C-alpha positions as CSV (number, residue, x, y, z in Angstrom):
1,M,-151.7,-40.2,96.1
2,S,-148.6,-39.3,94.0
3,A,-148.9,-38.5,90.3
4,D,-146.8,-41.7,89.7
5,E,-149.5,-43.6,91.6
6,R,-152.0,-42.1,89.5
7,H,-150.5,-43.0,86.3
8,R,-150.0,-46.6,87.1
9,G,-153.7,-46.9,88.6
10,D,-152.0,-47.4,92.2
11,R,-151.2,-50.8,91.1
12,G,-148.7,-50.8,94.1
13,L,-151.9,-50.9,96.6
14,R,-154.0,-53.1,94.5
15,K,-154.4,-56.8,94.3
16,Q,-155.6,-58.7,91.4
17,V,-159.2,-59.8,92.0
18,S,-159.0,-62.6,89.4
19,D,-156.2,-64.2,87.3
20,R,-157.7,-63.1,84.2
21,M,-160.1,-60.5,82.8
22,S,-162.2,-60.4,79.7
23,I,-163.1,-57.2,77.8
24,L,-165.6,-57.1,74.9
25,S,-164.9,-54.7,72.0
26,P,-167.8,-54.2,69.6
27,T,-166.7,-51.4,67.2
28,G,-163.5,-49.5,66.4
29,H,-165.6,-46.2,66.0
30,L,-168.9,-46.0,67.9
31,G,-171.5,-44.5,66.0
32,F,-169.6,-44.4,62.4
33,T,-171.6,-47.0,61.1
34,P,-173.9,-49.2,63.4
35,I,-172.4,-52.3,65.3
36,E,-173.1,-55.9,64.0
37,R,-175.9,-57.2,66.3
38,G,-175.0,-60.8,65.9
39,S,-171.5,-61.1,67.0
40,F,-172.2,-58.6,69.7
41,D,-174.9,-60.8,71.2
42,L,-172.3,-63.7,71.3
43,G,-169.7,-61.7,72.9
44,V,-172.1,-60.8,75.7
45,A,-173.0,-64.2,76.0
46,R,-169.6,-64.8,77.0
47,R,-170.1,-62.6,80.2
48,P,-167.2,-60.2,79.7
49,D,-165.8,-58.2,82.6
50,A,-166.4,-54.9,80.9
51,I,-167.7,-53.6,77.4
52,V,-165.4,-50.7,75.9
53,A,-165.4,-48.9,72.7
54,D,-163.6,-46.0,71.3
55,S,-165.9,-43.4,69.5
56,G,-163.5,-40.9,68.1
57,S,-160.5,-40.6,65.4
58,C,-158.2,-38.2,63.8
59,D,-159.1,-39.9,60.4
60,I,-162.2,-37.9,59.9
61,G,-160.1,-34.8,59.5
62,P,-159.9,-31.7,61.7
63,Q,-163.4,-30.2,60.6
64,P,-165.4,-32.1,63.4
65,L,-163.2,-30.9,65.9
66,G,-162.8,-27.3,65.0
67,A,-166.4,-26.9,64.3
68,D,-167.5,-28.9,67.4
69,E,-169.4,-31.1,65.3
70,H,-170.0,-34.9,65.0
71,C,-169.8,-36.6,61.8
72,S,-171.4,-39.9,62.8
73,P,-175.5,-39.5,62.7
74,E,-176.8,-39.4,66.3
75,E,-179.2,-42.2,65.3
76,W,-176.1,-44.7,64.8
77,Q,-174.4,-43.3,68.1
78,R,-177.8,-43.9,70.0
79,H,-178.0,-47.4,68.5
80,D,-174.5,-48.4,69.6
81,L,-174.8,-46.8,73.0
82,E,-177.9,-48.5,73.6
83,L,-176.8,-52.0,72.6
84,M,-173.6,-51.5,75.0
85,L,-175.7,-50.0,77.9
86,V,-178.4,-52.7,78.1
87,A,-176.0,-55.3,78.1
88,A,-173.5,-53.9,80.5
89,R,-176.3,-53.1,83.0
90,R,-177.7,-56.5,82.4
91,L,-174.4,-58.1,83.1
92,G,-173.5,-55.7,86.1
93,V,-170.1,-54.8,84.4
94,P,-168.6,-51.5,83.6
95,M,-169.4,-49.6,80.4
96,I,-166.7,-47.3,78.7
97,V,-166.9,-45.2,76.0
98,G,-164.0,-42.8,75.0
99,S,-163.5,-39.8,72.3
100,A,-167.3,-39.4,72.9
101,S,-169.1,-38.2,69.7
102,D,-166.1,-38.5,67.2
103,T,-163.8,-35.7,68.8
104,G,-164.2,-35.9,72.6
105,T,-164.9,-32.5,73.0
106,D,-167.2,-31.1,75.9
107,R,-170.3,-31.1,73.7
108,G,-169.7,-34.8,72.7
109,V,-169.5,-35.9,76.4
110,N,-172.7,-33.9,77.4
111,Q,-174.6,-35.3,74.1
112,Y,-173.7,-38.8,74.9
113,A,-174.4,-38.4,78.7
114,E,-177.8,-37.2,77.8
115,I,-178.2,-40.3,75.4
116,I,-177.6,-42.5,78.3
117,R,-180.1,-40.7,80.5
118,D,-182.7,-41.0,78.1
119,L,-181.9,-44.5,77.4
120,A,-181.9,-45.4,80.9
121,R,-185.5,-44.1,81.2
122,R,-186.7,-45.6,78.3
123,H,-185.6,-49.2,79.2
124,R,-186.5,-48.7,83.2
125,L,-183.0,-49.4,84.2
126,P,-182.4,-49.8,87.8
127,P,-180.2,-46.7,89.0
128,F,-176.5,-46.6,88.2
129,T,-173.5,-44.2,88.4
130,L,-172.7,-42.2,85.2
131,G,-169.1,-40.7,85.3
132,A,-168.6,-37.8,82.5
133,I,-164.9,-37.2,82.1
134,Y,-164.1,-33.9,80.3
135,S,-161.1,-33.1,78.9
136,E,-161.4,-30.1,76.4
137,V,-158.6,-27.4,77.1
138,S,-159.1,-23.6,76.6
139,R,-156.7,-21.6,74.6
140,E,-156.3,-19.3,77.5
141,E,-155.1,-22.3,79.8
142,L,-152.6,-23.2,77.4
143,G,-151.5,-19.8,76.5
144,K,-150.7,-19.4,80.3
145,R,-148.6,-22.4,79.9
146,L,-146.8,-21.2,77.0
147,G,-146.2,-17.9,78.7
148,S,-144.7,-19.4,81.5
149,G,-141.9,-21.0,79.3
150,I,-143.4,-24.5,79.3
151,R,-142.2,-26.3,76.0
152,V,-145.1,-27.7,74.0
153,E,-143.2,-30.0,71.8
154,G,-144.6,-30.8,68.1
155,L,-145.2,-34.3,66.9
156,D,-144.5,-35.7,63.4
157,G,-141.9,-32.9,62.2
158,R,-144.2,-29.9,63.6
159,P,-142.2,-27.0,65.3
160,D,-143.0,-26.4,68.8
161,L,-146.4,-24.5,69.7
162,T,-146.1,-20.8,69.3
163,P,-148.6,-18.1,70.4
164,D,-149.4,-17.2,66.7
165,V,-150.4,-20.9,65.9
166,L,-152.4,-21.1,68.9
167,A,-154.4,-18.1,68.2
168,R,-155.5,-19.7,64.8
169,T,-156.8,-22.8,66.8
170,D,-160.6,-22.8,67.4
171,R,-160.8,-26.0,69.6
172,L,-158.5,-28.0,71.8
173,V,-158.7,-31.3,73.4
174,A,-156.2,-33.4,75.6
175,V,-155.9,-36.9,74.6
176,M,-156.3,-38.4,78.3
177,G,-154.6,-41.7,79.4
178,V,-155.8,-44.3,81.8
179,A,-155.7,-42.0,85.0
180,P,-158.8,-40.2,84.7
181,I,-160.9,-43.5,83.6
182,I,-159.6,-45.2,86.5
183,H,-160.4,-42.3,88.6
184,A,-164.0,-42.2,87.5
185,L,-164.4,-46.0,88.2
186,D,-162.6,-45.8,91.6
187,Q,-165.4,-43.2,92.3
188,G,-168.1,-45.8,91.8
189,A,-168.9,-45.2,88.1
190,D,-170.7,-48.0,86.1
191,V,-170.9,-46.1,83.0
192,V,-168.0,-43.9,81.8
193,I,-168.3,-41.3,79.1
194,A,-164.9,-39.9,78.4
195,G,-163.7,-37.1,76.4
196,R,-160.8,-37.6,73.9
197,S,-159.0,-40.7,74.9
198,G,-155.8,-42.8,73.8
199,D,-157.4,-45.7,71.9
200,S,-155.8,-48.3,73.9
201,C,-155.9,-46.5,77.2
202,L,-159.8,-47.1,77.3
203,F,-159.1,-50.9,77.5
204,A,-155.9,-50.7,79.5
205,A,-157.6,-48.7,82.2
206,P,-159.9,-51.2,83.7
207,A,-157.4,-54.0,83.6
208,I,-154.7,-51.8,85.1
209,R,-157.0,-51.0,87.9
210,A,-157.9,-54.5,88.2
211,G,-154.0,-55.2,89.0
212,F,-152.7,-56.6,85.8
213,P,-149.3,-55.1,84.6
214,E,-149.2,-52.4,82.5
215,A,-147.5,-53.9,79.6
216,A,-150.2,-56.5,79.2
217,A,-153.1,-53.9,79.8
218,Y,-151.6,-51.7,77.1
219,Y,-151.4,-54.4,74.5
220,L,-154.9,-55.5,75.4
221,G,-155.9,-52.1,74.5
222,K,-153.8,-51.9,71.4
223,V,-155.4,-55.3,70.0
224,L,-159.1,-54.6,70.9
225,E,-159.3,-50.8,69.8
226,C,-160.5,-51.4,66.4
227,A,-162.6,-54.6,67.1
228,S,-162.8,-56.7,64.2
229,F,-160.1,-55.2,62.3
230,A,-157.7,-57.7,64.2
231,A,-159.2,-60.5,62.7
232,E,-159.6,-62.2,59.1
233,P,-161.3,-62.1,56.8
234,F,-162.0,-58.3,56.9
235,M,-165.6,-57.6,58.5
236,G,-165.9,-54.0,60.0
237,K,-168.3,-53.4,62.9
238,E,-168.0,-57.0,64.4
239,S,-167.0,-57.8,67.9
240,I,-164.1,-59.6,69.4
241,I,-163.0,-60.5,73.0
242,G,-159.6,-60.0,74.8
243,V,-158.6,-61.7,77.8
244,V,-155.5,-60.5,79.7
245,T,-153.5,-62.4,82.3
246,E,-150.4,-61.6,84.2
247,D,-148.0,-62.1,81.2
248,A,-150.1,-62.8,78.2
249,V,-153.1,-61.7,76.0
250,T,-155.7,-63.6,74.2
251,V,-158.0,-62.2,71.5
252,T,-161.0,-64.2,69.6
253,A,-163.4,-63.1,67.2
254,M,-167.0,-63.4,67.8
255,H,-168.2,-63.6,64.3
256,P,-168.5,-67.3,63.3
257,G,-167.1,-66.4,59.9
258,Q,-163.9,-64.5,61.5
259,R,-160.5,-65.9,63.0
260,C,-158.1,-64.1,65.0
261,T,-154.8,-65.3,63.3
262,V,-151.2,-64.8,64.2
263,A,-151.1,-62.7,60.8
264,S,-154.2,-60.7,61.4
265,V,-153.3,-59.8,65.1
266,A,-149.7,-59.1,64.1
267,S,-150.4,-57.0,61.3
268,H,-152.8,-55.0,63.3
269,A,-150.1,-54.4,65.8
270,M,-148.6,-52.3,63.1
271,Y,-151.8,-50.6,62.1
272,E,-151.4,-46.7,62.1
273,R,-148.0,-46.8,63.5
274,A,-144.9,-44.8,62.2
275,N,-143.0,-47.5,63.9
276,P,-144.7,-50.7,64.1
277,F,-143.0,-52.0,67.4
278,F,-144.1,-48.9,69.7
279,E,-147.3,-47.8,70.9
280,H,-146.8,-44.3,72.7
281,V,-149.6,-43.6,75.2
282,A,-149.8,-40.6,78.0
283,G,-147.0,-41.2,80.1
284,G,-145.1,-43.9,78.5
285,V,-144.3,-46.4,75.6
286,L,-145.7,-49.9,74.7
287,D,-142.9,-51.9,73.3
288,M,-144.2,-54.8,70.9
289,T,-140.6,-55.7,69.7
290,D,-140.4,-58.9,71.2
291,C,-143.9,-60.0,71.0
292,R,-144.9,-63.7,70.3
293,Y,-148.0,-64.8,68.6
294,E,-149.2,-68.2,68.6
295,Q,-152.4,-69.8,67.3
296,A,-154.1,-70.9,70.2
297,D,-157.2,-72.3,68.6
298,E,-158.8,-71.9,65.3
299,R,-160.1,-68.3,66.2
300,T,-157.9,-67.3,69.0
301,T,-154.2,-65.8,69.1
302,R,-152.2,-65.6,72.2
303,I,-149.5,-62.9,72.6
304,T,-146.7,-62.5,75.0
305,G,-143.3,-60.7,75.0
306,F,-144.6,-57.0,75.2
307,T,-143.2,-54.6,77.6
308,F,-144.1,-50.9,79.0
309,R,-141.9,-48.2,79.5
310,R,-142.8,-45.2,81.4
311,D,-141.5,-41.9,80.2
312,S,-139.3,-39.6,82.7
313,V,-141.8,-36.8,82.2
314,Y,-145.4,-37.5,82.1
315,R,-146.6,-35.8,78.7
316,I,-150.0,-35.7,77.2
317,K,-150.9,-35.2,73.5
318,L,-153.3,-32.1,72.4
319,E,-155.1,-32.0,69.2
320,G,-156.4,-28.6,67.9
321,A,-157.8,-27.5,64.7
322,G,-158.7,-23.9,63.2
323,K,-160.9,-22.7,60.5
324,I,-159.2,-21.8,57.3
325,G,-162.6,-20.6,55.3
326,E,-165.6,-21.6,53.3
327,R,-165.1,-24.6,51.0
328,A,-166.9,-25.0,47.7
329,V,-166.4,-28.2,45.7
330,S,-167.0,-29.2,41.9
331,I,-166.7,-32.4,39.8
332,A,-165.4,-32.9,36.4
333,G,-164.6,-36.1,34.3
334,I,-161.8,-36.3,31.5
335,R,-161.9,-39.3,29.0
336,D,-159.7,-37.8,26.1
337,P,-156.5,-40.0,26.1
338,Y,-154.6,-37.0,25.0
339,T,-156.1,-34.7,27.7
340,I,-155.4,-37.2,30.2
341,R,-151.6,-37.5,29.1
342,H,-151.4,-33.6,29.4
343,I,-153.7,-33.5,32.6
344,D,-151.0,-31.4,34.4
345,Q,-151.1,-28.7,31.7
346,V,-154.7,-28.6,31.8
347,I,-154.5,-27.8,35.4
348,A,-151.7,-25.5,35.2
349,W,-154.0,-23.4,32.6
350,A,-157.0,-23.6,34.9
351,R,-154.9,-22.5,37.9
352,G,-153.4,-19.5,35.6
353,K,-156.9,-18.2,34.8
354,V,-157.8,-18.1,38.4
355,R,-154.5,-16.4,39.4
356,E,-155.2,-13.6,36.6
357,R,-158.4,-12.5,38.4
358,W,-157.5,-13.4,42.1
359,G,-153.8,-13.3,42.0
360,E,-151.6,-16.0,43.8
361,A,-153.2,-18.5,46.1
362,G,-152.4,-17.9,50.0
363,D,-154.3,-16.1,52.6
364,R,-156.8,-15.0,49.8
365,Y,-157.7,-18.5,48.5
366,Q,-156.8,-21.8,48.2
367,L,-157.3,-24.1,45.3
368,H,-156.8,-27.9,44.9
369,Y,-157.1,-30.3,42.2
370,H,-157.7,-34.1,43.4
371,V,-157.1,-36.3,40.3
372,Y,-158.7,-39.5,41.0
373,G,-157.9,-42.2,38.7
374,R,-154.2,-41.2,39.0
375,D,-152.9,-40.0,42.3
376,G,-156.2,-38.9,44.2
377,V,-155.9,-41.4,47.0
378,M,-151.9,-41.4,47.9
379,G,-150.9,-38.1,46.3
380,P,-147.2,-37.7,45.8
381,W,-146.7,-41.2,47.3
382,E,-148.7,-42.9,44.3
383,P,-146.0,-45.2,42.8
384,R,-147.8,-45.7,39.5
385,R,-148.8,-42.0,38.7
386,A,-147.4,-42.1,35.3
387,S,-149.9,-44.9,34.4
388,P,-153.3,-43.1,34.8
389,G,-156.7,-44.7,34.2
390,H,-158.6,-44.5,31.0
391,E,-160.8,-41.8,32.5
392,L,-160.2,-39.4,35.5
393,C,-162.4,-37.7,38.1
394,L,-161.2,-34.1,39.1
395,V,-162.6,-33.0,42.1
396,V,-162.0,-29.1,42.3
397,E,-161.8,-27.5,45.9
398,A,-161.6,-24.0,46.7
399,V,-161.4,-22.6,50.0
400,A,-161.8,-18.8,50.7
401,P,-162.8,-16.7,53.8
402,R,-166.2,-15.9,52.2
403,W,-168.5,-18.5,50.5
404,E,-169.4,-16.3,47.5
405,D,-165.4,-15.9,46.8
406,A,-165.0,-19.8,47.1
407,E,-167.9,-20.2,44.9
408,V,-166.7,-18.3,42.1
409,I,-162.9,-19.4,42.3
410,C,-164.3,-22.9,42.1
411,A,-166.3,-22.3,39.2
412,L,-163.7,-20.7,37.4
413,G,-160.8,-23.4,38.2
414,T,-163.4,-25.9,36.9
415,R,-164.8,-24.4,33.6
416,N,-161.2,-23.6,32.8
417,L,-160.3,-27.5,32.3
418,F,-162.6,-26.9,29.1
419,Y,-160.4,-24.1,27.6
420,A,-156.7,-25.4,28.2
421,R,-154.7,-24.6,25.2
422,L,-153.0,-27.9,24.2
423,P,-150.9,-27.8,21.1
424,E,-152.5,-30.8,19.3
425,V,-156.1,-30.0,20.0
426,K,-157.9,-28.7,17.1
427,G,-161.5,-28.4,18.5
428,T,-163.8,-28.2,21.5
429,A,-164.7,-31.9,21.8
430,G,-163.4,-34.5,24.1
431,T,-162.0,-32.1,26.8
432,A,-164.0,-32.3,30.2
433,A,-167.4,-33.4,31.2
434,L,-169.3,-31.9,34.2
435,M,-170.9,-34.1,36.7
436,M,-173.5,-31.2,37.0
437,D,-173.1,-27.6,36.2
438,E,-173.2,-26.3,39.7
439,V,-170.7,-25.6,42.4
440,L,-171.4,-27.7,45.7
441,R,-170.9,-26.1,49.2
442,G,-168.9,-28.2,51.5
443,K,-168.7,-27.7,55.1
444,P,-166.1,-25.4,56.1
445,G,-162.3,-26.1,55.7
446,Y,-160.2,-26.5,59.0
447,E,-156.7,-27.5,59.3
448,W,-154.8,-29.3,62.1
449,T,-153.0,-26.5,64.2
450,V,-152.1,-28.3,67.2
451,N,-150.5,-31.9,67.3
452,H,-148.2,-31.5,70.2
453,V,-147.4,-32.9,73.6
454,L,-147.4,-30.8,77.0
455,P,-145.5,-32.0,80.0
456,I,-147.8,-32.1,83.1
457,A,-147.3,-32.6,86.8
458,D,-150.5,-34.8,87.5
459,P,-152.3,-37.1,84.9
460,L,-155.4,-35.6,86.2
461,E,-154.9,-31.8,86.1
462,L,-156.3,-31.5,82.6
463,S,-159.6,-33.7,83.1
464,T,-162.7,-33.1,85.4
465,V,-164.8,-36.1,86.4
466,K,-168.3,-35.6,87.0
467,L,-170.7,-38.3,88.5
468,E,-174.7,-38.6,88.7
469,V,-177.1,-41.3,89.6
470,V,-179.0,-42.4,86.6
471,P,-181.9,-42.2,86.4
472,A,-182.1,-39.4,88.6
């Protein structure tokens, strides 16, 4: 089979087994908080053709990937996997989970696979085939490709990847497209646990495999990826069902109090997009420019008009993170109106006292002040920065190679908020208040080092599929 056939799921040799396919999406991030059981059961009662969920995100920052840890409690992950597994096996339909355990590393795939094995034993499920798809990429493998002259192009304004940046990277994953998932299903997998995956690709894969057009399949994935975020009023962790046909997608809210409206579905199409009309995936782009949204019934919206264009060169996204140092955090509050008006001078004073003892910030340390009540959420994009609230919360964050240094720097940068010398301040009262007189140890600080795309000849070449019968 050619790489192009693998990319499209070999649609040229497949026939649609039905004129429609339905997929239940119970959560936008499996395990992050537990799935709401009521709407999930209502969705299962409609007998969907597959139950699919994403379980990872870049939203959680680079630390979980770099440290190879999960940020979601395993109890909640197990809760969600159990709901999906028991329902999927009862219905006899595929269960697909991607970006396993928040980051989609090999550790995450192994963790989820072991949970599936344990749940199968506990529920005495009849034997089924578990497919585990691994997509972690070693630095050595990527280094070889760089050394051979392959360009690894940066995204979002980043420069192309260099060996120096790669050397700062602790862990890498490739964001797989539909091909590895289709490959696992073709080999008989009933349950698929995948490494890092394109969100929409998880849902598009079974639809493309069933013979539906790529455009409709990828739009189905786009609208289902975050579950009830595509409905109104806002309710997280509720289930929705999407139905794909040859030229249309319909999406319906399962919670009785939610509706998938023209406004909610169209706005979700713009969610997390630099450009609201395009969704880039491995091997191509979904174009939503000419989409038409119609209210099919009170809780259902129908979408048509999407198109899909394949890239001339198949490229896959890479994500990587590297450790900067140990992290210390302290919290201070400011209520005095005069101090609030001069908060930048107060912070500058505290930075200066740190600089006197530790030199300029850089490789030796970093010092950050997050000013909540002014621009702590939006930073430089805050349009009302000149109109802060009546009190401010300053989160002081220090990062250094050694925890002991980060702790001292953080304390110095926090306590000197008390001692800032402002021209009209005549005493010590009213400067700053500490929530607690201690420095808190945070998880180590990491940075995104790799947000790039790599050209590959075969959509399967950076993934490995392993199959087993469960229970053994």
